[in-house]
C-alpha positions in Angstrom: 31.8 15.0 -14.9 32.8 11.1 -15.2 32.1 11.6 -11.2 28.5 12.7 -11.9 28.0 9.3 -14.6 29.7 7.3 -12.2 27.8 8.2 -9.0 24.6 8.2 -11.6 24.8 4.4 -12.5 26.2 3.2 -9.2 23.1 1.0 -7.7 23.6 1.1 -4.2 25.1 2.8 -1.0 28.6 0.8 -0.7 29.3 1.9 -4.4 28.5 5.2 -4.0 30.7 5.3 -0.8 33.6 3.6 -2.5 33.5 6.2 -5.7 33.7 9.1 -2.9 36.6 7.8 -1.1 38.3 7.0 -4.0 37.9 11.0 -5.2 39.0 11.3 -1.2 36.0 13.4 -0.7 34.1 10.6 1.9 36.0 11.4 5.1 36.6 15.2 5.1 33.4 16.2 6.7 34.6 20.2 5.9 33.8 19.2 2.2 30.3 18.7 3.1 27.9 21.8 3.8 24.9 21.8 6.1 21.3 21.0 4.2 19.7 23.9 4.3 22.7 25.6 6.5 20.7 24.9 9.4 22.0 22.9 12.2 19.5 20.0 13.5 18.2 19.9 10.6 17.5 16.0 10.8 14.3 16.8 12.7 12.8 18.7 10.0 13.9 17.3 7.0 12.7 14.2 9.0 9.5 14.7 10.6 7.2 15.5 7.1 5.8 12.3 5.6 5.2 9.1 7.4 5.7 6.9 4.3 8.0 6.4 1.8 5.6 6.6 -1.2 4.2 10.1 0.0 7.5 11.2 0.1 8.6 10.3 -3.0 5.4 11.7 -4.5 6.7 15.7 -3.7 9.6 14.7 -5.5 7.5 14.4 -8.7 4.9 17.3 -7.5 8.2 19.4 -7.3 8.7 18.0 -11.1 5.9 19.5 -12.0 5.7 22.6 -10.7 9.1 23.5 -12.1 7.6 22.6 -15.7 4.6 24.8 -14.8 7.0 27.9 -13.4 9.6 27.3 -16.4 7.0 27.7 -18.6 5.7 30.5 -17.1 9.4 32.1 -17.3 9.4 31.2 -21.2 6.1 33.2 -21.6 7.9 36.0 -20.4 5.9 36.2 -17.0 6.7 36.7 -13.6 5.1 33.8 -11.6 4.6 36.1 -9.2 2.9 38.6 -10.8 -0.8 39.6 -11.7 -0.3 38.1 -15.1 0.6 34.7 -13.9 -1.7 32.1 -13.3 -4.2 31.7 -10.6 -4.0 27.7 -10.0 -2.3 24.5 -11.2 -5.4 24.1 -13.6 -4.9 27.2 -15.0 -1.4 26.9 -15.6 -1.9 23.5 -17.4 -4.4 25.3 -19.5 -2.5 28.6 -20.5 1.2 26.8 -21.1 0.2 23.4 -22.3 -3.1 23.2 -23.4 -3.0 26.8 -25.0 -6.5 27.3 -24.2 -8.7 29.3 -22.1 -8.7 28.4 -18.9 -12.4 29.8 -17.8 -13.8 26.7 -19.1 -14.6 23.8 -17.4 -12.5 20.9 -18.5 -9.2 23.5 -19.4 -6.2 22.0 -17.3 -7.6 18.1 -16.7 -5.5 15.4 -18.3 -8.8 13.4 -18.3 -9.4 15.8 -21.7 -6.2 14.9 -23.4 -6.0 12.4 -26.4 -3.4 9.5 -24.5 -0.7 10.2 -27.4 -0.5 14.0 -25.8 0.0 12.8 -22.8 2.1 10.0 -23.5 4.1 12.5 -25.1 4.3 15.1 -22.6 5.4 12.4 -20.1 8.8 11.8 -21.7 9.5 15.5 -19.7 9.5 13.7 -16.3 10.3 10.3 -15.9 11.0 8.0 -12.9 13.2 5.2 -13.4 13.6 1.9 -11.3 17.1 0.6 -11.0 19.4 -1.5 -8.9 18.6 -5.3 -7.3 15.4 -7.0 -7.8 14.2 -10.0 -5.8 14.9 -13.3 -7.2 13.4 -16.7 -5.9 14.9 -17.7 -2.7 16.5 -14.0 -2.2 15.2 -10.8 -0.7 16.5 -7.5 -2.7 18.2 -5.0 -1.4 16.2 -1.7 -1.9 15.5 -0.6 -5.3 17.2 2.7 -6.3 14.8 5.6 -7.6 16.0 8.5 -10.4 13.5 11.1 -10.7 14.1 13.1 -13.9 12.9 16.2 -15.9 13.4 18.7 -18.3 12.2 22.0 -16.7 14.2 24.7 -15.2 16.8 23.3 -13.6 19.5 24.9 -11.7 23.1 26.1 -11.5 26.0 25.3 -9.1 24.7 28.4 -7.4 21.3 28.3 -7.2 21.5 24.7 -5.9 21.9 26.1 -2.1 18.8 27.9 -2.5 16.7 25.8 -4.3 16.8 21.8 -3.9 19.1 22.0 -1.0 17.7 24.5 0.6 15.4 24.9 3.4 12.2 27.2 4.3 13.6 29.7 1.5 10.0 30.5 0.5 11.2 30.1 -3.0 7.3 29.4 -4.1 5.6 31.1 -1.4 4.2 33.8 -3.8 3.3 31.8 -6.6 -0.2 30.8 -6.8 0.1 28.1 -9.4 1.9 25.3 -7.9 1.7 22.7 -5.4 4.6 23.0 -2.9 4.6 26.1 -0.6 7.1 25.4 2.6 10.0 24.4 0.5 10.5 21.3 2.2 8.7 18.7 0.6 11.9 17.6 -1.2 13.4 16.6 1.8 11.1 14.4 3.3 12.5 11.4 1.2 16.0 11.4 2.5 14.9 9.4 6.3 13.8 6.4 3.3 16.7 6.3 1.5 18.3 3.6 3.1 20.8 3.9 6.1 23.3 6.6 4.9 20.0 9.1 3.4 22.0 9.0 0.0 20.5 11.6 -2.8 22.7 12.5 -5.8 21.6 15.6 -7.6 22.3 16.5 -11.4 21.1 19.8 -12.5 21.6 22.4 -15.3 19.9 25.7 -15.7 17.6 25.9 -18.9 19.4 27.7 -21.6 16.7 30.6 -22.2 16.6 31.3 -18.7 20.5 31.4 -18.3 20.7 33.9 -21.0 18.5 36.5 -19.0 20.7 35.2 -15.6 24.2 34.9 -16.9 24.9 38.4 -15.9 24.5 37.4 -12.3 25.4 34.0 -11.8 29.2 32.8 -13.4 27.8 29.2 -13.0 24.5 29.7 -15.0 26.2 27.4 -17.9 27.8 24.6 -15.7 25.8 21.5 -14.7 25.7 20.8 -10.8 26.3 17.9 -9.2 26.0 17.0 -5.8 25.5 14.1 -3.1 23.2 14.1 0.0 24.1 11.9 3.1 23.3 11.5 6.5 26.0 12.3 9.2 25.5 10.5 12.3 26.3 11.9 15.3 29.7 11.7 17.2 31.2 11.3 21.2 33.2 14.1 20.8 32.3 16.7 22.8 31.2 19.9 21.5 29.6 17.8 18.2 26.1 18.0 17.6 23.9 14.6 19.3 21.7 13.8 16.5 22.0 13.2 12.8 22.3 15.6 10.3 22.0 16.2 6.4 24.8 17.8 4.7 25.7 17.5 0.7 28.8 17.6 -1.0 30.2 21.3 -1.4 34.1 21.0 -1.5 34.5 24.4 -4.0 36.6 26.9 -1.9 36.2 24.6 1.6 40.1 25.1 2.4 39.0 28.6 3.1 35.2 28.4 4.3 35.2 24.6 5.9 31.6 23.2 5.5 30.5 25.9 3.5 31.9 25.5 0.3 29.8 25.2 -3.1 29.0 22.3 -5.1 30.6 20.7 -8.4 30.2 22.9 -11.2 31.6 20.9 -15.1 30.6 21.6 -18.7 29.0 19.2 -21.0 26.5 19.7 -24.0 24.1 17.0 -23.1 24.2 13.9 -20.4 22.1 10.7 -20.6 19.9 11.4 -17.5 16.8 10.3 -18.6 15.2 6.2 -19.9 14.7 5.1 -22.8 12.4 1.5 -22.3 14.3 -0.7 -19.7 17.6 1.4 -20.3 17.7 4.1 -17.2 20.3 6.6 -18.7 19.6 6.4 -22.8 18.3 9.9 -23.6 20.4 12.6 -23.8 19.5 16.0 -22.3 20.5 19.8 -22.1 19.6 20.4 -19.3 17.0 19.6 -16.6 17.3 18.1 -13.0 18.0 14.2 -12.0 17.8 13.2 -8.3 18.5 9.8 -7.5 17.3 8.3 -4.1 19.3 5.2 -3.0 18.3 2.2 -1.8 14.8 3.2 -1.5 12.5 1.7 1.6 9.3 1.7 -0.1 6.2 0.3 1.7 4.7 -1.1 -1.4 6.4 -4.7 -2.9 9.6 -4.2 -4.5 9.2 -6.0 -7.5 8.1 -4.8 -11.0 7.4 -1.1 -10.2 4.6 -1.3 -12.9 2.6 -4.6 -11.1 -0.7 -3.8 -9.3 1.2 -4.2 -6.0 4.0 -2.3 -7.3 5.2 1.6 -6.9 3.2 2.7 -10.0 -0.3 2.4 -8.7 0.7 3.6 -4.8 2.2 6.7 -7.2 -1.4 6.7 -8.7 -3.7 6.9 -5.8 -1.8 9.7 -3.8 -1.8 11.9 -7.2 -5.5 11.1 -8.5 -5.2 14.1 -10.7 -1.9 14.9 -11.1 -1.1 18.0 -13.0 1.1 16.7 -16.2 1.5 12.9 -16.8 4.8 10.8 -15.8 6.7 8.5 -17.6 7.7 5.5 -15.3 10.3 2.7 -16.5 11.1 -0.8 -15.0 14.8 -0.9 -15.8 16.1 -3.7 -13.6 15.9 -6.5 -15.8 13.0 -8.3 -15.9 12.1 -10.4 -18.7 9.3 -10.1 -21.3 9.1 -9.3 -24.9 11.0 -6.4 -25.5 7.9 -3.9 -26.1 7.7 -0.9 -25.2 4.4 -1.8 -23.0 6.2 -3.9 -21.4 8.9 -1.5 -19.3 7.3 1.6 -19.1 3.7 3.7 -18.6 2.4 6.9 -18.0 1.1 8.4 -15.0 -1.4 9.9 -15.3 -3.7 9.9 -12.1 -5.7 7.6 -10.6 -8.8 9.2 -12.0 -7.7 8.8 -15.4 -6.8 4.9 -15.2 -10.5 4.5 -13.6 -12.3 6.4 -16.5 -10.4 5.2 -18.7 -11.2 1.4 -17.4 -14.6 2.1 -16.2 -16.3 -0.6 -18.0 -14.0 -3.2 -16.8 -13.8 -2.1 -13.1 -16.9 -0.1 -11.9 -20.3 -0.9 -11.3 -22.8 0.1 -13.9 -23.4 4.0 -13.1 -20.3 5.1 -11.1 -18.4 7.4 -10.8 -21.5 9.4 -9.2 -20.8 13.1 -8.1 -21.6 15.0 -5.3 -22.3 18.3 -4.0 -20.6 19.2 -0.3 -20.6 22.0 1.8 -19.9 22.1 5.3 -20.4 25.9 6.4 -18.8 28.1 4.4 -16.4 24.9 2.4 -17.9 24.0 -0.5 -16.2 21.0 -2.0 -16.9 18.1 -4.4 -17.5 14.3 -3.8 -16.8 11.7 -6.4 -17.6 7.8 -5.8 -16.8 5.0 -7.2 -18.1 1.3 -6.7 -15.7 -0.7 -7.9 -17.0 -4.7 -9.3 -15.9 -6.9 -6.4 -12.6 -8.2 -6.8 -11.4 -5.1 -8.9 -10.4 -2.6 -6.6 -7.4 -4.3 -4.9 -5.4 -3.5 -8.1 -6.4 0.3 -7.2 -6.7 1.0 -3.4 -4.6 0.0 0.1 -6.3 1.0 3.1 -7.8 4.2 1.5 -12.0 4.4 1.8 -12.0 8.3 1.9 -8.9 10.7 -0.1 -8.8 14.3 0.1 -7.1 15.8 -2.7 -6.0 19.8 -3.4 -5.0 20.3 -6.9 -5.1 16.7 -8.0 -2.9 15.5 -4.8 -3.6 13.4 -2.0 -3.1 15.3 0.9 -4.6 12.5 3.8 -7.3 9.6 3.7 -9.7 8.4 5.9 -9.3 4.2 5.7 -11.9 1.9 4.5 -13.1 0.9 8.1 -15.4 4.2 8.1 -17.6 2.3 5.9 -18.7 -0.2 8.4 -19.2 1.8 11.5 -23.0 0.5 11.7 -24.6 3.3 12.7 -23.0 5.6 11.0 -22.6 4.2 7.4 -23.1 0.7 7.2 -21.6 -0.2 4.1 -19.6 -3.2 5.3 -20.0 -5.1 2.0 -18.8 -2.4 0.1 -15.9 -1.7 2.8 -13.2 -3.3 -0.1 -14.8 -1.7 -3.0 -15.8 1.7 -2.4 -13.9 4.9 -3.0 -14.6 8.8 -2.3 -12.6 11.5 -3.8 -13.1 14.7 -2.4 -11.5 17.7 -4.0 -10.5 20.5 -1.5 -9.1 22.9 -3.8 -11.7 25.6 -3.5 -11.6 25.6 0.5 -9.8 29.4 1.3 -5.9 28.7 2.6 -6.8 28.9 6.1 -9.2 26.6 6.1 -6.6 23.9 3.8 -4.2 24.8 6.7 -6.6 23.6 9.4 -7.7 20.8 7.8 -4.4 19.2 6.5 -0.6 18.8 8.1 2.0 20.6 6.6 3.4 17.2 5.4 0.4 16.8 3.0 0.2 13.3 3.9 -2.2 13.2 7.0 -5.2 14.8 8.2 -5.1 17.6 11.5 -7.2 16.4 14.4 -9.0 20.0 14.3 -12.9 21.1 14.3 -12.9 21.4 10.8 -11.9 17.9 9.6 -14.6 16.2 12.2 -17.5 18.6 10.6 -16.3 17.1 6.9 -15.7 13.3 8.4 -19.5 13.4 9.5 -21.1 15.3 7.0 -19.3 12.5 4.6 -20.8 9.7 6.5 -24.4 11.4 6.1 -23.8 11.5 2.7 -22.9 7.6 2.6 -25.2 6.4 5.0 -28.1 8.0 2.6 -26.6 8.0 -0.8 -29.8 5.5 -2.2 -27.3 3.5 -4.9 -25.2 2.6 -2.1 -27.7 1.2 -0.4 -28.8 -0.3 -3.4 -25.6 -2.0 -4.0 -24.9 -3.1 -0.3 -28.4 -4.7 -0.2 -28.1 -6.6 -3.7 -24.4 -8.1 -2.7 -25.8 -9.6 1.0 -28.9 -10.6 -0.9 -27.1 -12.7 -3.1 -24.8 -13.8 0.2 -27.5 -14.7 2.3 -30.6 -15.4 1.0 -30.4 -18.9 -1.0 -28.7 -19.8 2.7 -31.7 -19.0 4.4 -33.8 -22.3 4.3 -30.4 -24.1 4.8 -29.6 -22.9 8.1 -33.4 -24.0 10.3 -31.3 -26.6 11.8 -28.7 -24.2 12.6 -31.8 -22.6 14.9 -32.9 -25.5 16.0 -29.7 -26.8 17.8 -28.9 -23.4 19.5 -32.4 -23.4 20.4 -31.9 -26.2 22.8 -28.8 -24.9 23.6 -30.0 -21.4 24.7 -32.9 -23.0 26.6 -30.6 -25.3 28.4 -28.6 -22.5 30.0 -30.0 -19.5 31.9 -26.5 -17.5 30.9 -27.3 -17.4 27.6 -31.0 -17.2 27.8 -30.2 -13.3 30.0 -28.0 -13.2 27.0 -29.6 -14.0 23.8 -33.7 -14.6 24.6 -34.8 -11.1 24.5 -38.4 -12.0 23.2 -37.2 -10.1 20.3 -37.8 -11.9 16.6 -35.2 -10.9 13.7 -37.3 -10.9 10.2 -35.9 -13.3 7.1 -34.0 -10.6 5.8 -35.5 -10.5 1.8 -38.7 -11.4 3.3 -41.6 -10.1 1.5 -42.3 -6.6 3.2 -39.0 -6.9 5.1 -37.2 -4.5 3.3 -35.5 -5.0 0.2 -35.0 -1.5 -0.3 -32.1 0.2 0.9 -31.1 1.2 4.0 -32.4 4.2 4.8 -36.3 2.4 3.3 -35.6 4.7 0.0 -34.8 2.1 -2.4 -33.6 3.5 -5.4 -35.2 2.8 -8.8 -32.3 3.0 -10.8 -32.3 0.4 -13.7 -35.7 -0.2 -13.3 -36.6 3.4 -15.6 -34.8 4.8 -18.3 -33.8 8.0 -17.8 -32.2 10.4 -20.1 -31.8 13.7 -18.8 -30.4 17.0 -20.7 -27.5 19.0 -21.0 -28.7 22.2 -19.9 -32.5 21.5 -17.9 -35.2 23.4 -18.3 -36.6 23.2 -14.7 -35.2 22.2 -11.1 -37.7 22.7 -8.8 -39.4 20.8 -5.6 -42.2 18.8 -6.7 -45.8 20.4 -6.9 -44.6 23.9 -6.1 -45.4 26.6 -8.4 -43.0 29.4 -9.9 -42.1 31.9 -6.8 -44.0 29.9 -4.4 -42.0 29.3 -0.9 -42.1 26.0 0.1 -42.6 25.5 4.0 -42.2 22.6 6.3 -41.2 21.8 9.9 -37.9 20.7 10.7 -36.8 18.6 14.2 -33.6 20.4 16.5 -30.5 18.5 16.0 -32.1 16.6 13.2 -30.9 16.4 9.8 -33.8 18.1 7.0 -34.2 16.2 3.4 -35.7 18.0 0.7 -36.2 16.2 -2.5 -36.0 18.4 -6.2 -37.0 17.2 -9.4 -35.3 18.5 -13.0 -34.3 17.0 -16.2 -30.6 17.4 -16.1 -28.6 14.9 -16.5 -27.0 12.9 -13.9 -23.4 14.1 -14.3 -25.1 17.6 -14.3 -22.7 18.6 -11.6 -19.7 16.8 -12.3 -18.9 16.9 -15.5 -16.0 18.9 -17.2 -17.8 21.1 -19.7 -20.5 23.1 -19.0 -21.4 22.1 -15.5 -24.1 23.6 -13.1 -23.6 24.9 -10.2 -26.0 24.5 -6.7 -25.8 27.1 -4.0 -27.4 27.0 -0.9 -27.4 30.0 1.2 -29.4 31.5 4.6 -31.2 34.7 3.1 -33.6 35.4 6.5 -32.4 34.1 10.1 -33.7 35.6 13.4 -29.8 36.1 14.0 -26.2 35.6 12.0 -25.9 32.1 11.4 -23.5 29.7 9.8 -24.7 28.2 6.1 -26.1 24.5 6.8 -23.6 21.8 6.0 -25.3 19.6 3.4 -25.0 17.0 0.5 -26.3 17.1 -3.1 -27.0 14.1 -4.9 -28.2 14.2 -8.6 -29.6 10.6 -9.9 -32.1 10.0 -13.0 -34.3 13.2 -12.6 -34.2 13.4 -8.5 -31.7 15.6 -6.8 -31.9 14.9 -2.7 -30.8 18.0 -0.4 -29.5 16.1 3.0 -29.3 19.2 5.2 -27.6 19.8 8.4 -29.2 22.7 10.7 -26.2 25.6 11.5 -25.6 24.6 15.0 -26.7 28.1 16.5 -30.1 27.3 15.5 -32.9 26.5 18.1 -36.7 25.8 18.7 -39.0 28.4 17.7 -36.3 30.1 14.8 -37.8 29.9 11.6 -35.0 29.7 8.4 -35.4 31.3 4.7 -32.7 29.7 2.8 -32.5 29.8 -1.0 -31.1 27.2 -3.3 -30.0 28.3 -6.3 -28.9 26.4 -9.3 -26.8 27.9 -12.5 -26.3 27.5 -15.6 -23.8 28.7 -18.1 -25.7 28.6 -20.4 -29.6 28.8 -19.2 -29.5 32.9 -18.6 -31.9 33.0 -15.4 -31.1 30.6 -12.7 -33.4 28.0 -10.9 -33.9 29.7 -7.4 -36.0 27.3 -5.0 -37.0 29.9 -1.2 -37.0 27.1 1.8 -39.2 28.5 4.7 -37.6 26.0 7.6 -39.7 26.0 11.2 -37.7 24.3 13.7 -39.4 22.4 16.3 -38.3 20.6 19.3 -36.8 17.0 18.3 -39.0 14.6 19.5 -38.5 12.4 22.0 -39.7 8.5 21.5 -41.1 7.1 25.4 -38.9 4.6 25.7 -39.4 1.2 28.4 -40.8 -2.4 26.8 -43.0 -2.3 23.9 -46.3 -4.1 23.5 -45.8 -7.7 22.0 -46.8 -7.8 18.2 -49.7 -10.3 17.8 -48.2 -13.3 16.2 -49.4 -14.4 12.7 -50.4 -17.7 11.4 -49.4 -18.9 7.8 -48.6 -21.9 6.0 -48.6 -25.7 7.2 -47.4 -25.0 10.3 -49.3 -22.1 11.3 -46.7 -20.1 12.1 -45.1 -17.1 10.2 -41.8 -18.0 9.5 -40.5 -14.8 8.8 -41.2 -13.6 12.7 -40.4 -16.7 14.5 -37.3 -17.8 16.0 -34.5 -16.9 17.6 -32.2 -13.5 16.9 -30.4 -15.9 14.6 -28.0 -14.7 12.2 -27.3 -16.0 8.2 -24.2 -18.5 8.5 -22.9 -19.3 5.4 -20.2 -22.2 5.1 -17.1 -21.1 3.3 -14.9 -23.9 1.7 -11.5 -23.3 0.1 -11.3 -21.6 -2.9 -14.9 -20.7 -3.2 -16.1 -17.2 -3.8 -16.3 -15.8 -0.5 -12.8 -17.6 0.2 -11.1 -14.7 -2.0 -13.6 -12.3 -1.2 -13.0 -12.5 2.4 -9.9 -13.2 2.2 -10.1 -16.4 4.1 -6.8 -18.8 4.7 -6.1 -21.8 6.5 -6.4 -20.3 10.2 -9.8 -18.0 9.7 -12.4 -19.2 11.6 -15.1 -17.1 11.4 -15.6 -13.9 9.7 -18.6 -11.3 10.0 -20.1 -8.4 7.9 -23.1 -6.7 10.1 -25.4 -4.7 7.8 -28.3 -2.0 8.3 -31.3 -3.5 7.0 -34.8 -2.4 7.4 -37.5 -4.5 9.5 -40.9 -2.8 9.9 -40.1 0.3 8.7 -37.2 0.7 11.3 -33.2 0.1 11.0 -31.6 -2.7 12.5 -28.0 -4.2 12.4 -28.5 -7.6 11.1 -25.1 -10.0 11.1 -24.1 -12.7 8.7 -21.3 -15.4 9.9 -19.2 -16.9 6.8 -17.6 -20.1 8.7 -14.7 -21.9 7.2 -15.2 -25.3 7.1 -11.8 -25.7 5.8 -10.0 -24.5 8.6 -6.7 -26.5 9.2 -7.6 -27.4 13.3 -11.2 -28.4 12.3 -9.7 -30.5 9.1 -6.5 -32.1 11.7 -9.4 -33.4 14.6 -11.5 -34.5 11.4 -8.4 -36.5 10.7 -8.3 -38.4 13.8 -11.3 -38.4 15.1 -13.7 -41.2 15.7 -17.0 -39.5 15.3 -19.0 -38.9 12.5 -17.3 -35.9 10.5 -20.4 -34.0 10.1 -20.8 -33.7 13.9 -17.5 -32.4 14.6 -17.9 -29.9 11.6 -21.8 -29.1 13.3 -19.7 -28.2 16.8 -17.2 -25.8 15.2 -20.0 -23.9 13.3 -22.3 -23.3 16.2 -19.0 -22.7 18.9 -17.9 -20.3 16.5 -21.6 -18.5 16.3 -21.2 -18.1 19.9 -18.1 -16.5 20.1 -19.1 -14.4 17.7 -22.4 -13.3 18.9 -20.7 -13.0 22.3 -18.2 -10.6 21.4 -21.4 -9.0 19.5 -22.9 -8.6 22.3 -19.9 -7.1 24.5 -19.3 -4.6 21.8 -23.2 -3.5 21.8 -23.2 -3.5 25.6 -19.9 -1.3 25.9 -21.0 1.2 23.0 -24.3 1.4 25.0 -22.0 2.9 28.0 -20.3 5.0 26.3 -23.3 6.3 24.5 -22.4 9.5 25.2 -19.3 9.6 23.6 -19.3 12.5 20.6 -18.7 11.2 17.1 -14.5 13.0 17.9 -13.5 10.2 19.6 -15.4 7.9 17.4 -13.3 9.6 14.7 -10.1 9.5 16.9 -10.8 5.9 17.2 -11.1 4.7 13.5 -7.5 2.9 13.5 -9.0 0.9 16.3 -9.6 -2.4 15.8 -13.4 -2.8 14.7 -15.9 -5.7 16.7 -16.0 -7.9 13.4 -12.2 -8.0 12.9 -11.9 -8.8 16.9 -14.0 -11.8 16.3 -12.3 -12.7 13.1 -9.1 -12.3 14.9 -10.3 -14.2 18.2 -12.1 -17.3 16.7 -9.0 -18.2 14.4 -7.1 -18.5 18.1 -9.5 -20.1 19.9 -10.4 -22.8 16.8 -7.2 -25.2 17.5 -9.1 -25.5 20.8 -12.6 -25.3 20.6 -13.4 -28.5 19.8 -11.2 -30.5 22.5 -12.9 -27.9 24.9 -16.3 -28.8 23.6 -15.5 -32.9 23.8 -13.7 -33.3 26.5 -15.3 -30.9 28.7 -19.1 -32.1 28.0 -17.6 -35.2 29.3 -17.0 -34.3 32.9 -19.5 -35.5 35.9 -20.1 -35.2 39.5 -17.5 -38.0 40.0 -14.4 -36.1 38.2 -15.8 -33.3 40.3 -14.8 -35.1 43.5 -11.6 -36.6 41.8 -10.9 -32.5 41.6 -11.9 -31.6 44.9 -9.9 -34.2 46.6 -6.7 -33.1 44.6 -7.3 -29.5 45.5 -7.2 -30.5 49.3 -3.8 -32.4 48.8 -2.6 -29.2 47.7 
């Protein structure tokens, strides 16, 4: 027992090695057994999660699984039998809520009282110990101890459970998350340099009673240490690292094949109380300590917004059971319970608890999503500006199964101008896509086995394309995008007329710039009357302009003007999406609420040949439901498809059924060639409509240190130019408009101002116009490149989603050019023919 407690209280690799050396068990390799009893196990254990937080989450998920399996066995049910729960939520409902799992709200922590979540969280704890950073000194990697009061393991069971690989322990259990019996080993590669992990465990006494006859160690505590053994230069030894664990019992007879230590004790102090990591005594359960764990998030207080807490909640948006996290590294503050510990109930619960302060009014929104035969639910969270940084990192779309994130798309997906076009929501938007209802083979094709990233199979790109369509056509997101753009841009338009005049003279004087920018095109003022105040797809939302009070159980769900039993017929162009609008008196959360929710189904009931169901998204808002549908890929011109849309309600006896007949027509091709110029309109004192005249120039907004744009767009002293590209509607057509934000407090500009003899206003103007020209040139090059590669399919775009965006390129290049921009403008502008002769003469001398 002393060895176990000494190792538990050690907070560095050096301390662990010293303890084991003092016991004469560190150097003797015969006392250490191969992890999983497999040679070359580093390849399997090390090739799992790519980030340490994702690997840590697998440990937490294993604790939840163990709690569920323990509860199932204590109820007298074989976890692999037909009597066992069918899902994680089913198990939580039956064993923890003691409720019927056939209700929609069953098995979700969002419905638990806060006090109940706190009490249950004490059964799974996380404690951060070890060194912490101080001023002027970096911290060692912190240590993390995860402890549960669940099944527990005996010394004999440990090699076949926690220390195993591919034992199929959970392969036939339907209500647990872990299936592959290797996720727990993914954290080892992030444990310092030596891969050290301590395991202390004891079997639950009620389970031990039925196992005592076949396991003589079932009443003992087990203790072992996992380590990474580096390859030696000896012939015959492995050429790669291997993970081994301490197993000295019987090793004199079976070198490298012994059993783990076992010892007797009624209780052990394995669980934390407030900021004391090892205070609470427990009689059974498992404690796993990860030494010097290398996280990518800040290693300051784990409960702060940049700490481990929020990283875990992002990866467990809807965790099965609550967990209690403790900061035990001696941070100051009042000695109150809340100063050192908090419960983890998942990102969804945290957002719901703080919804009023964090989210835009009316959010989250729920959307039904179907791709072929795959049905999913998406929830859209639109944060108030600057509020998302606490909860998100680079995640834009998170895919979940049973509440755990299995992969994500970066937030750059929102900035794809043609596919989505929500650049102003890039740092304020989160989409959670629940994939729990997918068939096993679909989940296997969509996610990698490590459960931390998406595959590159066709299923991934089909789903991604449907999500893009959902985002691009959602009226509420369009409205929010437009509102934010209007706040930024509209007040600056009048102020920037001098810019248009200056650049006009520059363009006119340069044949090259004329060829690039003066194409006879005109960009309407983005918020001028008639220029498109509505959303990016021309369907402005009326939310907030009229009051709507929906019913919990609707009395109708229909296409406007369609009589009962009548078939709705319309034409649909081949290879284009079809949009159908319904009206209903259902409340907005009808398809997403936790209890008595509605269900929407869309199926083909008649077609000229067997076809896959259409992919679609369904958005419900204030009595209007918008069905955005993609035709089956094997449908063709001349085909007629008959579809049935069905809304089922758990209370309303008869479903709402709508039959739609689609006649597929040839895709219209708009004629190419030069357009006839529109006649100029004349208004106002100068005789011209100011919204239609001028060069195609962007709005330019000066940014100064610590103003709202400086903070919002993350400017620093080196930033020169930041561009946001917005889709806007002009004359009923969507175009991309670019807004330029120029840093007037750029360090290079301020240095030039300090030493110049020129009017500082002139320098500021040169800096502004120079950056605009640089940005326009990069945008022009990007558009030309896109045009050259317009035949590239969506998959290629998705595979390059991590590639630097054009806006990021502008930001990087202009920051790099800023120190030389003004000297180039001033010095080169002073060159004349006399200088040219001098250069020519110098060249001849060479």
